[in-house]
N, C-alpha and C positions, 0 to 999 in steps of 0.2 A: 664621299671621302670618309674613311674610318678614323674616328677620334681615339687617340691613345691617352689613357688616363694615368696620371702619376699616383693618384689615390682613388681607390674604388672600394666602397664598403657597402654591404647589404645586410640589413637586419641586425646590426650590432646591439647587443644588450649587455648591461652590467648592473649587478645588484651589490649593495653594501648592507647586509642584514635585510631589513624589511624595506629599505629604500631602493627604488628602481631608478638609478641615475641615468641609464640609457634604456630606451624602450623600442629599439628597432631603428637605429641610425643608418640612413641611406645617404651616401655622399659620393659624388663623382667630380673629380678635379682634373681637367685636362692638363697635359704637360705644358710647362712654360707659362703658366698663368698664376695670378695671385687670387686666392680664395679667402674672403673674409668670413670668419665664423662669429656671428653675433647672437646674442641672446641675453635674457635677464639673468640675474644671479640665481644659481641653482638649476639652470636650464640643462646642464650637462656638457658645457663646452670644454672645461678642463678635463673631465673624465674622457671625453672623446679624444683629446690630444694625447692623454696618457696611454690610452689604448693603442692609438695609431703609431706611437713611438715605442711600443712594446714594454712600457713601464707597468702596464696592467694587462691581464689576459681576459678576453671577452668571455662571458658566460654563454653567449649564443651569437649566431651570425658569422659573417666572414668578411675579410678585407684583403686587398692587395695594395702594397705601397712600393712604388718604384719597380713594379712587376713581380714582387715577391709576396708569398703568402704570409700574412701577419703572424700566424701561429707556427706553421710548419717551417718557415724560413726566417724566424725572428732575427737570427744573427746577420743574415743578408740584409734585412730591413735596416738594422742598426748601422751597417756599413754604408748604406745609401743615403742616410738622412743626417741633417744637422738640427740642433734644438737650441733655442735661446729662451730661457724661462723668464719669469717675472722679476727675479732678483739676480743680481750680478753673481757670476760664477768664477770670476778670475781671482787669482791669489794676489791680495793687496801687497804682500811683502816682496813679490817679484816685480821686475819692471815689465812694461808691456811687451818688449821684445822677448824677455825670458819666458813669459807666459805662453806666447805663441810658439816659440822654439820647442818648449817642453811638450806642448800638445802635439806638435808635428812629429816629434821623436816617438811619443807614445803611440801615435797612429801609424808609425813607420812611413811617413811621407818622405819621398825622395827630396833631398836638398832642404832640410828644415830651416836653415838660416835664410836661404833665399825666399822660401815660402813666407816666413815671418816678415821679412822686409817688404815683400810684395803686398801683403795684407795691411801692414802699417801704412804704406804709401796710399793704398786704395781708400782707406778710411781717414786719411788726413791726420795720422797719429805719429808720423815719423819724428817730429820735433820733440815730442814728449816720450819717445819710445824707451829711453834709458833711465826714466824716473820711475820709482815704485808706483804701482797702480793705485795704491792707497792715497797718493797725492793728487790724483786726477779728479776732474769734475765728474759729476754724475753722468752727464752726456757723453763724455769721453770714455767712461768705463762701459757704458752701454754699447758704444761703437766697438770697443775692444771685445765685449761679449759676442757681438755679431761676427766680428772677424774670427774669433775662436771657433764659432760654429761652422765656419767656412774652410777651416784648415784642410779638410779632406775633399773639398770641392763636392759637396753633397748634391744629389739630384733633386731632393725634396728638403725644404727648410721649414721647420715649424717655429713660428714666432708667437710666444704667449705673452700678450700685452707688453711689447718691447719698449714702448715709450711712456709707460706709467711713471708719473712723477717728474718728467723732464720739462724743461722750459721750452717755449715755442721754437727757439732757434735750434736746440738740440733735437727736438722732435722732427723738424724739417730735415735735418741731416740724416736721420734714420730713414725717413721717407725717400730721400734721394738714393740711399743705398739699396733700398728694396726695389726701386724702379730699375736700377742698374742690374740687379740680380735677375729680374724678369727679362730684361733685354738680352742677358747672357744665356737665357734658357732654363734658369732654375725655377722650379715650381715652389711657390710659397703659400703656406697655410698660416693665416694671421688671425689670432683672436685679439680683440681690442675692446676697450670700454669707450673709446673715442669714435663716435660715428662718423665724424668728419674724416678721420683716418681711413676708415673703410671706403668712404666715398672717393677719397683721393687715390687710393692704391688698388682697390679690388677690381678685378675683371668680373668676378661673380661673387655673390654673397649667399651664404647658407644661414638662414635665420633659424636658430635652434631654440625650441621651447618644449618643456616637459619631456626631455630625453629623446626627442626626434627632430628631424629637419622639417619645419613647418612650411617654409617658403624658400625657393631658390631663384636666382636670376641676377642679372646685372643691376647695379644701382639704379639705372634709368628705368629698367623694367619694373623693379619693385616700387619705385615712386609712381609709376603709371597705374599701379594697382589701386592707389588711394586717391588719385586725382589731385587737382589744385586746391589751394586753400584761400578762401575769401575772408577778409577781416574788415570790420568797420569800427572806427572809434568815433563816438558821438560827442557833441558839445553839451548835451543835456542828458543826465542819467535817466530822466523820465522817458527818453526816446529809445532806450535799449530794447524794450519789448517790441516796438514797431520795427526797429532795424532787424531784430531776430526774425520777425514774421516775413520780412522781405527776403532775407537770406534763405529761410525755410522754403519759400515759394520758388526761388530761383535755383537752388541747389538740390532740393529734395532730400536733404539730410538734416538731422537735428543740430541746431547751433549750440555752441558752447560759449559760456560767458566768462569774461575777465572783469569783474565789477570794479576792482581798484583802478583799472585803466579806463573804465567806461567803454570796453570793447566787447564785441561779439564776433564769432567767426564760425565758418562751416566749410566742410570739404565738399568739393564738387567734381564730378567726372564729366560734366558738360563742357565739351571743348569749344562750344559756341559762345560761352559766357565770357564777356570782355569787361575790362575795368570801366570803360565809358558807359556801357549798358548798366553795370552795377550802380554807378553813380546816378545815372538818370532815374533808375527805379527808386532809389533811396530819396532822391530829390522830389519825385512825384508823390512819394508817401509822406513828405514833409519832415523827413529825418534831418536834423541839423548835424552836419558832419565836421569833424576835425581832421579825419584821415580815412582813406579807404585803400585797400590793396588786394591784389590777386596775384599770388605767387605759386610757383611749383613747390611741391613738398620737399622737405629735407629728409635725410635718412632718419633723423630724430622722429619726425612725424610718422614715417613708415614703421619704425621700431615700436613706437607707442601704440599706433593703431592696430598693427597686425598682431602684436602680442596680446593686446586687449581683446581682439576678436577671438584669439585662441583660448583665452581664459573663459570667455562667454560660452564658446562652443563646448568646452570641457564641462 
């Protein structure tokens, strides 16, 4: 079966003076999926989004967005996409309804009043629709931002850190909206500083570092790259070294210490290692335990480990 890609880029490069922000970005996002774009500060995430939304022109490479060439058909790309940035873009002096009606008229959407009402209802904003947006909470304004980016029913939606600064309840509301968009067939590219957010929403993740995609895959696939994490908390700080030696022998990786907690941990790719076995080995070595755990990695672990590996390789 042939996969149709909503976003497909090859070798995208961008310089700002002597700084190479992108060094050959390759990205393939299937239609109707959520792709999380993660990376450390300065990795090139924002530059990539600005290129793919036609706000910048690439110095080299090529890309197609919603089937249109990024450079030769930039106007068609803009008609096919929606963008929600890091800061609110709505007019605070207008009501929520007025904001959406105005955008619908500017984009020549048929039935602007009906489209505004539909979006207000979809995002749970009808009750506040006729109040100035400046009086709304931060979470409500972010939902209005998202509604505004959907006025034209975009095929591809770019969300640049859409939940930054929101409380947990508001963040969950945005997550629910993104899941609904995916169910409706919209392709979403999501940059976020919350790794839990990517874990919750993304079908695939592109880990960007030093201006290129370093790793791609589903959250489960990326977690499998670094294995499980074994941690031991000892009752006597003098036993930390012995606990580390046991972990080193069982996992084959160098342990890391958390001295204030009296803890030591190590990553293991050994699928036969179990918690009972770990406890037995520690007991046989005479290590006095307060706690021991063996857990799958989080995306935080993946992010820290893989980006650290990239720094070492560089």
